[in-house]
N, CA and C of each residue as an Amber inpcrd file, in Angstrom:
protein
   225
  19.6370000  -6.4200000 -51.6900000  20.0460000  -6.0470000 -50.5070000
  18.9840000  -6.5800000 -49.4520000  19.3210000  -6.9220000 -48.2500000
  18.5110000  -7.2500000 -47.2320000  18.8560000  -6.5030000 -45.9650000
  18.1050000  -6.8050000 -45.0450000  18.1080000  -5.9670000 -43.6290000
  19.5510000  -6.1750000 -43.1860000  20.1390000  -7.2170000 -43.3920000
  21.6150000  -7.5570000 -42.8390000  22.7940000  -6.5440000 -43.4160000
  22.4210000  -6.1210000 -44.7070000  23.1130000  -5.3650000 -45.3700000
  23.1140000  -3.9760000 -45.0800000  22.1070000  -3.5860000 -44.4230000
  21.8820000  -2.0600000 -44.0240000  22.2150000  -2.0060000 -42.4990000
  23.5020000  -1.0540000 -42.5390000  23.8170000  -1.0000000 -40.9400000
  23.0500000   0.1730000 -40.3320000  22.6640000  -0.1240000 -39.0330000
  21.8970000   1.0670000 -38.3210000  22.8110000   2.0750000 -37.9920000
  22.2690000   3.1050000 -37.8630000  22.9220000   4.4010000 -37.5360000
  22.9830000   4.7880000 -36.1320000  24.0860000   4.8960000 -35.3960000
  24.3370000   5.1720000 -34.1820000  24.3370000   6.9040000 -34.2250000
  23.5450000   7.5070000 -33.2130000  23.6020000   9.1030000 -33.2570000
  23.9110000   9.2830000 -31.8080000  24.9660000  10.2660000 -31.5580000
  25.2580000  10.5730000 -30.1030000  25.0640000  12.1120000 -30.0920000
  24.4470000  12.8820000 -29.6340000  23.9590000  14.6190000 -29.6480000
  24.2660000  14.9850000 -28.3330000  24.6260000  16.2880000 -28.2480000
  24.6240000  17.1890000 -26.9550000  23.5970000  18.1300000 -26.7370000
  22.7880000  18.1960000 -27.8410000  21.5660000  19.1150000 -27.4550000
  20.3910000  19.0580000 -28.5400000  19.3340000  19.6230000 -28.1750000
  17.9240000  19.1410000 -28.7990000  17.9510000  19.4560000 -30.2180000
  18.4920000  20.5680000 -30.7210000  18.6420000  20.9360000 -32.0230000
  19.4290000  19.8350000 -32.7700000  20.3220000  19.3950000 -32.4290000
  21.3280000  18.3180000 -33.1060000  20.5550000  16.9390000 -32.9650000
  19.8560000  16.7540000 -31.8670000  19.2130000  15.5940000 -31.8370000
  18.1190000  15.5560000 -32.9760000  17.1790000  16.6080000 -33.1570000
  16.1440000  16.5820000 -34.0750000  16.6790000  16.4100000 -35.4120000
  17.7650000  17.1430000 -35.9420000  18.3760000  17.3960000 -37.2200000
  18.8710000  15.7990000 -37.3970000  19.5200000  15.3860000 -36.4900000
  20.6050000  14.0190000 -36.7790000  19.4740000  12.7930000 -36.8200000
  18.4530000  12.8140000 -36.0230000  17.5430000  11.6320000 -36.0910000
  16.7980000  11.7340000 -37.2220000  16.1910000  12.9380000 -37.7560000
  15.7540000  13.2380000 -39.0530000  16.1500000  12.7440000 -40.2900000
  17.7690000  13.0240000 -40.1440000  18.4950000  12.8080000 -41.4470000
  18.5930000  11.3240000 -41.3520000  18.7290000  10.5930000 -40.1120000
  18.8840000   9.1380000 -39.9430000  17.6080000   8.2830000 -40.5860000
  16.5140000   8.8600000 -40.1150000  15.0230000   8.2130000 -40.4860000
  15.0340000   8.4500000 -41.8380000  15.2450000   9.6100000 -42.3780000
  15.0560000   9.4550000 -43.8820000  15.9230000   8.5550000 -44.6880000
  17.0940000   8.5110000 -44.1620000  17.9640000   7.4810000 -45.0300000
  17.5350000   6.1810000 -44.6980000  17.0360000   5.8000000 -43.5220000
  16.4070000   4.3900000 -43.5990000  15.2620000   4.3770000 -44.4400000
  14.4250000   5.1890000 -44.3430000  13.1210000   5.2740000 -44.9520000
  13.5120000   4.8240000 -46.6390000  14.4700000   5.3620000 -47.1210000
  14.9200000   5.2410000 -48.5980000  15.4100000   3.3990000 -48.6670000
  16.1690000   3.1630000 -47.6750000  16.3200000   1.7220000 -47.6160000
  15.3400000   0.8430000 -47.6570000  14.3190000   1.3060000 -46.7320000
  13.0270000   0.4130000 -46.5020000  12.1370000   0.1890000 -47.7810000
  12.0210000   1.4160000 -48.5430000  11.4100000   1.6200000 -49.7320000
  11.9190000   0.7950000 -50.7500000  13.2300000   0.4790000 -50.7250000
  14.0260000  -0.5260000 -51.8600000  13.5830000  -1.8640000 -51.5600000
  13.4490000  -1.9490000 -50.0770000  13.2030000  -3.4010000 -49.7850000
  11.8880000  -3.8340000 -49.7330000  10.8670000  -2.8390000 -49.4540000
   9.5440000  -3.0140000 -49.1590000   9.1300000  -4.2260000 -48.2180000
  10.0050000  -4.3340000 -47.0810000   9.8120000  -5.4810000 -46.1330000
   9.8110000  -5.0000000 -44.8010000  10.5150000  -4.1280000 -44.4840000
  10.8410000  -3.5480000 -43.1880000  10.3940000  -2.1780000 -43.0350000
   9.9970000  -1.7580000 -41.5750000   9.8300000  -0.3850000 -41.0110000
  11.2720000   0.2320000 -40.2680000  11.1250000   1.1850000 -39.9850000
  12.2170000   2.0090000 -39.4580000  12.1700000   2.0710000 -37.8630000
  13.0000000   1.7240000 -36.9720000  12.8660000   1.7880000 -35.6490000
  13.8570000   2.5690000 -35.2570000  13.4810000   3.5860000 -34.3760000
  14.4410000   4.5960000 -33.4300000  14.5800000   4.1680000 -32.2070000
  15.7120000   3.6750000 -31.6390000  15.8780000   3.4060000 -30.2850000
  16.5950000   4.3230000 -29.6200000  16.1200000   4.6910000 -28.3980000
  16.8120000   5.6920000 -27.5290000  17.5370000   4.7200000 -26.4750000
  18.7820000   4.9440000 -26.5350000  19.5300000   4.0230000 -25.3250000
  19.8030000   4.8350000 -24.2140000  19.8370000   5.9670000 -24.2780000
  20.2980000   7.0300000 -23.1670000  19.8840000   8.3200000 -23.5800000
  20.2820000   9.3910000 -22.7200000  20.3140000  10.7620000 -22.9400000
  21.3220000  11.0300000 -24.1690000  20.7290000  11.6590000 -25.4300000
  21.4730000  11.8540000 -26.3550000  22.2570000  10.8460000 -27.1840000
  21.4240000   9.3600000 -26.9370000  22.1780000   8.2550000 -27.5810000
  21.2020000   7.4490000 -28.0440000  21.0670000   7.3490000 -29.6210000
  20.1790000   6.7510000 -30.3250000  20.7910000   5.8830000 -31.3650000
  19.8570000   4.7580000 -31.8160000  19.9460000   3.9360000 -32.9210000
  18.9770000   4.0310000 -33.9140000  19.1260000   4.1490000 -35.3370000
  18.1560000   4.2260000 -36.2040000  18.4040000   3.0090000 -36.9980000
  17.4810000   2.1940000 -37.2640000  17.7990000   1.1280000 -38.2030000
  16.4720000   0.2980000 -38.8180000  16.5750000  -0.6910000 -39.8570000
  15.4900000  -1.0330000 -40.1340000  15.1320000  -2.3380000 -39.1560000
  13.8660000  -2.6250000 -39.2170000  13.5030000  -3.6050000 -38.0020000
  12.2480000  -4.6630000 -38.8360000  12.5600000  -5.9120000 -38.3530000
  11.6450000  -6.7990000 -38.8760000  10.3370000  -6.7920000 -37.8290000
  10.5020000  -6.2170000 -36.8660000   9.3740000  -5.9710000 -35.9340000
   8.5440000  -4.8050000 -36.3360000   8.8780000  -3.8640000 -37.2030000
   8.0890000  -2.7430000 -37.4940000   7.6430000  -2.9780000 -38.9790000
   6.1650000  -2.7950000 -39.0570000   5.8410000  -3.1060000 -40.5130000
   6.3310000  -2.0060000 -41.7230000   6.2860000  -2.4590000 -42.7270000
   6.6990000  -1.6700000 -43.8680000   5.9970000  -0.3890000 -44.1180000
   6.3790000   0.7510000 -43.8450000   5.5770000   2.0550000 -44.1330000
   5.7000000   2.7620000 -42.8110000   6.0500000   1.9900000 -41.5110000
   5.8870000   2.6870000 -40.3810000   7.2210000   2.8690000 -39.9920000
   7.3460000   3.8340000 -38.8650000   8.4350000   4.2900000 -38.2010000
   8.0640000   4.0940000 -36.4340000   8.7090000   3.4810000 -35.9710000
   8.2010000   3.2630000 -34.2680000   9.3970000   3.8930000 -33.5370000
   9.3500000   4.0730000 -32.2990000  10.3670000   4.5000000 -31.3020000
  10.1860000   3.5170000 -30.4030000  11.4460000   3.2300000 -29.6590000
  11.5580000   2.6530000 -28.4420000  12.6090000   3.1240000 -27.4660000
  12.0790000   3.3630000 -26.2420000  12.7930000   4.2200000 -25.3480000
  13.3700000   3.1520000 -24.3710000  14.5600000   2.8220000 -24.3200000
  15.2520000   1.6600000 -23.3960000  15.3870000   2.1830000 -22.1380000
  15.3940000   3.6550000 -21.8590000  15.3650000   4.3220000 -20.6520000
  14.1680000   3.9000000 -19.9110000  12.9850000   3.6590000 -20.4060000
  11.8300000   3.4340000 -19.6300000  11.9860000   1.8830000 -19.2580000
  12.6890000   1.0190000 -19.9840000  12.5170000  -0.2520000 -19.7760000
  13.4790000  -0.5440000 -18.6030000  14.5980000   0.0340000 -18.5140000
  15.7490000  -0.0880000 -17.6400000  15.6980000   0.5100000 -16.4180000
  15.0250000   1.6280000 -16.3600000  14.8700000   2.6360000 -15.1140000
  13.8850000   2.1990000 -14.1100000
């Protein structure tokens, strides 16, 4: 299995509690995939308020989880 075989998880939430719970679950799932491959890290991308994508990334070293906030880049 390679990075193309692991689909990023899209998350849309309405409140902070759901956000924390859903992102944690998605990151945990991606960490499992990253451990199998031992090549990629996990990237959490915030696309907007309550809208996130969690996936594996070539830009993130194995063993790391990083965050990217597109709201800062586009606003």
